[in-house]
ZADO-261118 format. One record per residue: z, y, x of N, C-alpha, C, O in turn. Coordinates in Angstrom, 3 decimals, padded with zeros to 6 digits. Example, Ala and Ser with C-alpha at 12.3 -4.5 7.8 and 13.67 -1.06 7.14 Angstrom:
2
       nZ       nY       nX      caZ      caY      caX       cZ       cY       cX       oZ       oY       oX
  007.800 -005.690  013.190  007.800 -004.500  012.300  007.800 -003.300  013.200  008.465 -003.319  014.236
  007.080 -002.250  012.850  007.140 -001.060  013.670  007.870  000.030  012.900  008.039  001.138  013.409
% end
This chain:
156
       nZ       nY       nX      caZ      caY      caX       cZ       cY       cX       oZ       oY       oX
  004.000  009.116 -009.008  003.764  008.510 -007.724  002.910  007.094 -008.123  003.179  006.531 -009.185
  001.986  006.611 -007.321  001.385  005.327 -007.451  001.716  004.706 -006.108  001.970  005.404 -005.127
  001.709  003.367 -006.080  001.828  002.434 -004.968  000.511  001.431 -005.147  000.150  000.817 -006.151
 -000.060  001.481 -003.858 -001.217  000.654 -003.924 -000.761 -000.472 -002.760 -000.253 -000.158 -001.684
 -001.020 -001.722 -003.154 -000.655 -002.909 -002.321 -001.899 -003.689 -002.070 -002.742 -003.849 -002.953
 -002.020 -004.201 -000.799 -003.064 -005.100 -000.439 -002.567 -006.286  000.201 -001.683 -006.198  001.054
 -003.084 -007.435 -000.154 -002.774 -008.832  000.388 -004.250 -009.319  001.199 -005.296 -009.710  000.682
 -003.945 -009.154  002.522 -005.169 -009.135  003.435 -005.432 -010.611  003.632 -004.568 -011.280  004.200
 -006.597 -011.201  003.196 -006.796 -012.641  003.635 -008.092 -012.530  004.376 -008.729 -011.481  004.470
 -008.495 -013.859  004.978 -009.540 -013.939  005.837 -010.807 -013.578  005.171 -011.672 -012.957  005.787
 -010.965 -013.960  003.868 -012.163 -013.653  003.255 -012.173 -012.526  002.155 -013.166 -011.836  001.926
 -010.878 -012.399  001.448 -010.836 -011.541  000.460 -009.460 -010.762  000.849 -008.610 -011.256  001.590
 -009.358 -009.463  000.242 -008.129 -008.687  000.209 -007.983 -008.330 -001.245 -008.777 -007.676 -001.920
 -006.791 -008.886 -001.635 -006.274 -008.578 -003.035 -005.747 -007.290 -003.214 -005.063 -006.865 -002.284
 -005.913 -006.545 -004.228 -005.360 -005.168 -004.479 -004.494 -005.252 -005.844 -004.753 -005.861 -006.882
 -003.431 -004.481 -005.524 -002.620 -004.327 -006.843 -002.281 -002.838 -006.878 -002.272 -002.256 -005.794
 -002.004 -002.153 -007.976 -001.605 -000.870 -008.174 -000.385 -000.803 -009.216 -000.250 -001.519 -010.208
  000.528  000.278 -008.748  001.608  000.429 -009.538  001.304  001.163 -010.812  000.197  001.702 -010.839
  002.043  001.286 -011.843  002.003  002.299 -012.829  002.566  003.659 -012.258  003.181  003.742 -011.195
  002.263  004.765 -013.138  002.615  005.977 -012.573  004.022  006.368 -012.267  004.388  007.397 -011.699
  004.778  005.365 -012.743  006.434  005.482 -012.584  006.847  004.641 -011.432  008.037  004.542 -011.135
  005.835  003.981 -010.718  006.304  003.186 -009.570  007.262  002.068 -010.179  008.234  001.776 -009.483
  007.110  001.429 -011.356  007.939  000.507 -011.603  007.538 -000.857 -011.808  008.216 -001.841 -011.516
  006.083 -000.859 -012.471  005.419 -002.296 -012.706  004.157 -002.189 -011.860  003.461 -001.184 -011.720
  003.958 -003.513 -011.265  002.706 -003.740 -010.480  001.761 -004.478 -011.448  002.221 -005.243 -012.296
  000.300 -004.223 -011.309 -000.638 -004.810 -011.980 -001.717 -005.073 -010.969 -001.949 -004.260 -010.074
 -002.478 -006.366 -011.119 -003.675 -006.642 -010.302 -004.631 -005.653 -010.593 -004.791 -005.117 -011.689
 -005.331 -005.412 -009.441 -006.464 -004.444 -009.627 -007.835 -005.008 -009.260 -008.887 -004.639 -009.783
 -007.724 -005.916 -008.334 -009.163 -006.780 -007.974 -009.113 -006.947 -006.584 -008.064 -006.809 -005.954
 -010.345 -007.279 -005.993 -010.347 -007.664 -004.548 -011.578 -006.981 -003.917 -012.591 -006.634 -004.525
 -011.346 -006.854 -002.689 -012.244 -006.244 -001.590 -012.733 -007.455 -000.960 -011.990 -008.315 -000.486
 -014.241 -007.513 -000.966 -014.786 -008.722 -000.452 -016.003 -008.325  000.513 -016.596 -009.210  001.131
 -016.346 -007.039  000.624 -017.308 -006.572  001.540 -017.022 -006.732  002.921 -015.906 -007.086  003.302
 -018.068 -006.467  003.780 -017.925 -006.565  005.191 -016.945 -005.707  005.967 -016.331 -006.019  006.988
 -016.913 -004.427  005.208 -015.883 -003.461  005.756 -014.984 -003.141  004.743 -015.056 -002.192  003.961
 -013.844 -004.301  004.842 -012.702 -004.022  003.660 -011.915 -002.852  004.032 -011.249 -002.353  003.125
 -011.868 -002.407  004.992 -010.927 -001.178  005.465 -011.582  000.031  004.812 -010.894  000.885  004.254
 -012.814  000.102  004.874 -013.489  001.204  004.269 -013.275  001.363  002.801 -012.931  002.397  002.229
 -013.566  000.011  002.186 -013.106 -000.179  000.788 -012.021  000.315  000.407 -011.961  001.203 -000.443
 -010.838 -000.287  001.089 -009.641  000.091  000.967 -009.206  001.597  001.051 -008.378  002.104  000.294
 -009.881  002.268  002.092 -009.671  003.764  002.221 -010.303  004.389  000.929 -009.613  005.200  000.311
 -011.487  004.098  000.496 -012.097  004.641 -000.655 -011.339  004.428 -001.855 -011.338  005.322 -002.702
 -010.634  003.269 -002.066 -009.682  003.034 -003.237 -008.535  003.886 -003.192 -008.251  004.471 -004.237
 -007.774  004.081 -002.115 -006.626  004.831 -002.005 -007.030  006.195 -002.176 -006.208  006.933 -002.720
 -008.155  006.691 -001.812 -008.603  008.167 -001.965 -008.883  008.312 -003.590 -008.470  009.290 -004.212
 -009.490  007.434 -004.099 -009.481  007.590 -005.552 -008.272  007.645 -006.351 -008.197  008.380 -007.335
 -007.247  006.838 -005.937 -005.936  006.985 -006.504 -005.275  008.311 -006.068 -004.561  008.934 -006.853
 -005.512  008.726 -004.841 -005.081  010.157 -004.635 -005.543  011.117 -005.404 -004.826  012.074 -005.693
 -006.877  010.996 -005.871 -007.504  012.030 -006.724 -006.709  012.095 -007.941 -006.450  013.206 -008.405
 -006.323  011.120 -008.472 -005.530  010.989 -009.822 -004.023  011.278 -009.648 -003.348  011.754 -010.561
 -003.521  010.963 -008.411 -002.093  011.112 -008.361 -001.767  011.811 -006.881 -002.382  011.370 -005.910
 -000.899  012.792 -006.712 -000.602  013.424 -005.535 -000.105  012.522 -004.472 -000.611  012.350 -003.363
  001.097  011.898 -005.027  001.702  010.927 -004.039  001.322  009.454 -004.054  001.344  008.886 -005.145
  001.021  008.860 -003.105  000.728  007.546 -002.946  001.251  006.899 -001.752  001.211  007.426 -000.641
  001.800  005.613 -002.023  002.296  004.994 -000.937  001.442  003.559 -000.809  001.035  002.984 -001.818
  001.249  003.126  000.327  000.599  002.127  000.591  001.342  000.835  001.169  002.022  000.939  002.191
  001.232 -000.134  000.637  002.162 -001.420  000.973  001.083 -002.589  001.460  000.086 -002.832  000.781
  001.341 -003.209  002.557  000.533 -004.288  003.145  001.356 -005.411  003.151  002.410 -005.293  003.776
  001.092 -006.626  002.525  001.693 -007.893  002.703  001.773 -008.227  004.107  000.763 -008.133  004.804
  002.834 -008.594  004.570  002.923 -009.010  005.995  003.110 -010.609  006.090  004.204 -011.086  005.791
  002.145 -011.365  006.468  002.387 -012.828  006.454  003.403 -013.234  007.581  003.398 -012.724  008.701
  004.257 -014.189  007.169  005.313 -014.569  008.048  005.413 -016.193  007.836  004.953 -016.721  006.823
  005.982 -016.853  008.760  006.341 -017.974  008.566  007.711 -018.198  007.658  008.466 -017.259  007.406
  007.906 -019.339  007.269  009.134 -019.673  006.475  010.481 -019.109  007.397  011.441 -018.486  006.943
  010.285 -019.465  008.637  011.534 -019.135  009.492  011.610 -017.687  009.962  012.513 -017.241  010.669
  010.452 -016.923  009.443  010.495 -015.438  009.744  009.451 -015.172  010.832  009.041 -014.017  010.944
  009.018 -016.048  011.577  008.155 -015.724  012.840  006.750 -015.258  012.257  006.561 -015.279  011.041
  005.919 -014.903  013.009  004.728 -014.334  012.785  003.583 -015.428  012.580  003.733 -016.501  013.165
  002.592 -015.257  011.889  001.601 -016.436  011.891  000.444 -015.799  012.664  000.519 -014.698  013.210
 -000.687 -016.632  012.661 -001.806 -016.250  013.183 -002.704 -015.287  012.547 -003.718 -014.850  013.093
 -002.282 -014.956  011.323 -002.999 -013.798  010.547 -002.171 -012.671  010.717 -002.722 -011.622  010.383
 -000.972 -012.560  011.150 -000.073 -011.329  011.208 -000.870 -010.298  012.158 -000.914 -009.134  011.759
 -001.456 -010.587  013.282 -001.988 -009.592  014.048 -003.343 -008.805  013.298 -003.639 -007.621  013.461
 -004.041 -009.755  012.474 -005.155 -009.175  011.692 -004.623 -008.288  010.673 -005.251 -007.247  010.478
 -003.660 -008.494  010.041 -002.970 -007.809  008.894 -002.501 -006.463  009.468 -002.799 -005.398  008.928
 -001.654 -006.561  010.737 -001.390 -005.345  011.423 -002.438 -004.580  011.839 -002.213 -003.370  011.861
 -003.548 -004.955  012.183 -004.691 -004.144  012.530 -005.320 -003.412  011.360 -005.713 -002.247  011.404
 -005.373 -004.209  010.319 -005.868 -003.551  008.915 -004.924 -002.298  008.423 -005.347 -001.282  007.871
 -003.687 -002.561  008.712 -002.561 -001.497  008.323 -002.714 -000.329  009.193 -002.614  000.794  008.698
 -002.963 -000.494  010.517 -003.179  000.623  011.636 -004.287  001.444  011.135 -004.264  002.659  010.935
 -005.379  000.527  010.934 -006.791  001.395  010.583 -006.609  002.260  009.272 -007.123  003.365  009.098
 -005.803  001.592  008.381 -005.554  002.369  006.988 -004.718  003.703  007.383 -004.931  004.810  006.890
 -003.831  003.436  008.256 -002.910  004.608  008.693 -003.590  005.747  009.329 -003.327  006.913  009.035
 -004.511  005.383  010.248 -005.362  006.300  011.096 -006.480  006.991  010.123 -006.731  008.192  010.219
 -007.108  006.169  009.214 -008.165  007.007  008.427 -007.403  007.961  007.233 -007.847  009.057  006.891
 -006.365  007.435  006.753 -005.703  008.036  005.552 -004.725  009.127  006.029 -004.521  010.110  005.317
 -004.082  008.964  007.284 -002.981  009.908  007.455 -001.678  009.479  006.809 -000.672  010.189  006.834
 -001.732  008.356  006.264 -000.480  007.996  005.448  000.327  006.918  006.190 -000.321  006.185  006.937
  001.728  006.709  006.081  002.387  005.449  006.577  002.096  004.321  005.670  002.169  004.440  004.447
  001.760  003.205  006.280  001.727  002.006  005.597  002.954  001.283  005.733  003.532  001.159  006.813
  003.389  000.771  004.574  004.680  000.029  004.478  004.379 -001.441  004.587  003.383 -001.820  003.972
  005.089 -002.361  005.283  004.850 -003.765  005.222  005.924 -004.379  004.384  007.086 -003.983  004.473
  005.581 -005.291  003.609  006.146 -006.111  002.624  006.156 -007.585  003.004  005.074 -008.172  002.999
  007.205 -008.210  003.315  007.104 -009.833  003.355  006.346 -010.411  002.388  006.557 -010.156  001.202
  005.560 -011.095  002.710  004.424 -011.790  001.406  004.816 -013.299  001.416  004.064 -014.015  000.755
  005.835 -013.897  002.032  006.017 -015.434  002.166  005.992 -015.928  000.576  006.590 -015.331 -000.319
  005.305 -016.958  000.415  005.274 -017.600 -000.805  004.519 -016.844 -002.013  004.412 -017.345 -003.133
  004.043 -015.669 -001.681  003.402 -014.737 -002.791  002.324 -015.376 -003.351  002.180 -015.299 -004.571
  001.412 -016.095 -002.574  000.398 -016.914 -003.130  000.788 -017.919 -004.081  000.222 -018.085 -005.161
  001.834 -018.634 -003.629  002.287 -019.689 -004.412  002.843 -019.189 -005.712  002.552 -019.807 -006.735
  003.680 -018.040 -005.780  004.121 -017.489 -007.086  003.093 -017.109 -007.859  003.105 -017.408 -009.053
  001.970 -016.342 -007.264  000.956 -015.840 -008.067  000.082 -017.095 -008.854 -000.361 -017.074 -010.003
 -000.002 -018.086 -007.936 -000.809 -019.310 -008.571  000.032 -019.957 -009.721 -000.637 -020.346 -010.678
  001.241 -020.117 -009.783  002.158 -020.580 -010.620  002.138 -019.695 -011.953  002.155 -020.231 -013.061
  002.108 -018.569 -011.812  002.052 -017.483 -013.011  000.766 -017.649 -013.501  000.707 -017.664 -014.730
 -000.490 -017.805 -012.787 -001.627 -017.795 -013.246 -001.849 -019.126 -014.026 -002.491 -019.085 -015.075
 -001.378 -020.230 -013.592 -001.486 -021.337 -014.145 -000.856 -021.548 -015.565 -001.247 -022.419 -016.342
  000.133 -020.688 -015.817  000.815 -020.638 -017.129 -000.361 -020.177 -018.229 -000.410 -020.604 -019.383
 -001.164 -019.354 -017.722 -002.199 -018.720 -018.725 -003.615 -019.137 -018.467 -004.480 -018.843 -019.291
 -003.895 -019.769 -017.432 -005.244 -020.348 -017.214 -005.274 -021.571 -016.823 -004.740 -021.777 -015.733
 -005.780 -022.554 -017.422 -005.809 -023.803 -016.932 -007.037 -024.242 -015.977 -006.889 -025.164 -015.175
 -008.124 -023.614 -016.088 -009.277 -023.697 -015.108 -008.869 -023.234 -013.801 -008.553 -022.056 -013.635
 -008.855 -024.149 -012.783 -008.506 -023.692 -011.428 -009.583 -022.717 -010.859 -009.268 -021.786 -010.119
 -010.928 -022.983 -011.255 -011.804 -022.061 -010.657 -011.629 -020.604 -011.188 -011.937 -019.696 -010.415
 -011.211 -020.324 -012.303 -010.997 -019.146 -012.851 -009.623 -018.424 -012.153 -009.533 -017.230 -011.867
 -008.773 -019.266 -011.992 -007.426 -018.839 -011.224 -007.916 -018.447 -009.716 -007.462 -017.448 -009.159
 -008.757 -019.200 -009.170 -009.026 -019.048 -007.838 -009.491 -017.559 -007.768 -009.026 -016.798 -006.919
 -010.345 -017.198 -008.610 -011.099 -015.848 -008.445 -010.085 -014.695 -008.709 -010.395 -013.530 -008.463
 -008.894 -015.032 -009.205 -007.898 -013.984 -009.607 -006.692 -014.115 -008.664 -005.710 -013.388 -008.814
 -006.758 -014.980 -007.755 -005.373 -015.371 -007.103 -005.109 -014.324 -006.018 -003.928 -014.122 -005.735
 -006.057 -013.630 -005.373 -005.767 -012.622 -004.375 -005.022 -011.434 -005.004 -003.936 -011.027 -004.591
 -005.693 -010.918 -006.030 -005.167 -009.773 -006.803 -003.762 -010.131 -007.294 -002.830 -009.336 -007.170
 -003.636 -011.214 -007.796 -002.172 -011.708 -008.550 -001.141 -011.751 -007.372  000.028 -011.403 -007.537
 -001.673 -012.234 -006.074 -000.754 -012.230 -005.112 -000.347 -010.783 -004.499  000.770 -010.557 -004.032
 -001.404 -009.830 -004.564 -001.071 -008.483 -004.124 -000.062 -007.972 -005.282  000.902 -007.272 -004.974
 -000.285 -008.302 -006.470  000.750 -007.843 -007.686  002.086 -008.365 -007.283  003.047 -007.605 -007.401
  002.261 -009.549 -006.830  003.483 -010.084 -006.516  004.179 -009.237 -005.443  005.261 -008.663 -005.570
  003.394 -009.251 -004.381  003.925 -008.363 -003.258  004.223 -007.033 -003.615  005.190 -006.513 -003.060
  003.566 -006.378 -004.448  003.792 -005.045 -004.907  005.005 -004.956 -005.781  005.851 -004.081 -005.595
  005.105 -005.893 -006.780  006.396 -005.990 -007.507  007.743 -006.247 -006.633  008.841 -005.760 -006.900
  007.474 -007.039 -005.622  008.758 -007.204 -004.676  009.150 -005.931 -004.086  010.330 -005.580 -004.094
  008.194 -005.198 -003.556  008.193 -003.858 -003.047  008.855 -002.961 -003.888  009.781 -002.274 -003.459
  008.431 -002.897 -005.154  008.933 -001.938 -006.065  010.298 -002.185 -006.573  011.023 -001.258 -006.934
  010.671 -003.479 -006.604  012.296 -003.891 -007.171  012.918 -003.656 -005.916  013.935 -002.974 -006.046
  012.645 -004.004 -004.670  013.410 -003.738 -003.460  013.819 -002.081 -003.361  014.945 -001.650 -003.110
  012.603 -001.280 -003.625  012.925  000.105 -003.413  013.861  000.593 -004.555  014.686  001.459 -004.264
  013.813  000.141 -005.762  014.656  000.413 -006.860  016.021 -000.003 -006.419  016.992  000.747 -006.518
  016.068 -001.053 -005.995  017.563 -001.387 -005.541  018.037 -000.467 -004.610  019.162 -000.002 -004.790
  017.294 -000.080 -003.523  017.845  000.693 -002.491  018.215  002.009 -003.081  019.283  002.551 -002.797
  017.258  002.580 -003.981  017.818  003.991 -004.671  018.937  003.876 -005.359  019.638  004.862 -005.584
  019.237  002.702 -005.766  020.503  002.664 -006.714  021.619  002.553 -005.897  022.678  002.838 -006.457
  021.695  002.168 -004.550  022.782  002.190 -003.854  023.207  003.535 -003.431  022.430  004.395 -003.015
  024.580  003.685 -003.567  025.111  005.113 -003.141  024.955  005.585 -001.992  024.817  006.795 -001.815
  024.952  004.628 -000.931  024.730  005.425  000.379  023.116  005.359  000.850  022.871  005.633  002.024
  022.266  005.081  000.154  020.857  004.941  000.557  020.366  006.427  000.826  020.723  007.384  000.139
  019.669  006.490  001.702  018.880  007.862  001.979  017.374  007.466  002.153  016.972  006.365  002.528
  016.687  008.442  001.850  015.072  008.301  001.966  014.826  007.949  003.429  013.849  007.221  003.606
  015.491  008.306  004.488  015.151  007.897  005.798  015.375  006.420  006.066  014.623  005.717  006.741
  016.476  006.031  005.472  016.758  004.515  005.809  015.914  003.691  004.772  015.617  002.526  005.038
  015.546  004.246  003.658  014.762  003.385  002.729  013.412  003.224  003.632  012.980  002.090  003.843
  012.814  004.260  004.114  011.482  004.126  004.815  011.632  003.434  006.014  010.728  002.683  006.379
  012.731  003.587  006.741  012.845  002.730  008.055  012.953  001.292  007.775  012.339  000.482  008.470
  013.824  000.870  006.634  013.828 -000.628  006.325  012.407 -001.188  005.833  012.062 -002.336  006.116
  011.675 -000.400  005.151  010.581 -000.813  004.607  009.265 -000.987  005.582  008.367 -001.803  005.373
  009.316 -000.148  006.592  008.123 -000.105  007.481  008.405 -001.229  008.500  007.419 -001.500  009.186
  009.320 -001.819  008.716  009.462 -003.272  009.439  009.527 -002.846  010.855  009.641 -003.686  011.748
% end
């Protein structure tokens, strides 16, 4: 199984993909074209060609108090479009502070902020994806967890 995550921004959408065991997230790149939904659909279909089971995760922007941001409706629309075109359920993952964490991780390896800026969206998607993968692993480890409960919790 592979998990594909999207960090939907106003100008770019970061993408991350899990390893085949759905344990580790890695940045994949950015979607920057005028129709990022079509690009996302093509990417997921490409992953589906390689792997039968695919889960889609979209980072859901929230304020620190948990409320929705101005970007939340745009992100929900992106997720609905993916669901309609792919026939797959999209899982939302809280993305609060994911860009801050991605920036701090990148800063450890890359001093030039211009180079970091080019990679920040994919790195943020990887942070979102790793959070999702870690939560899913914790839920599976709980003795009372069921697939339905896991899916219900994750879908938001």
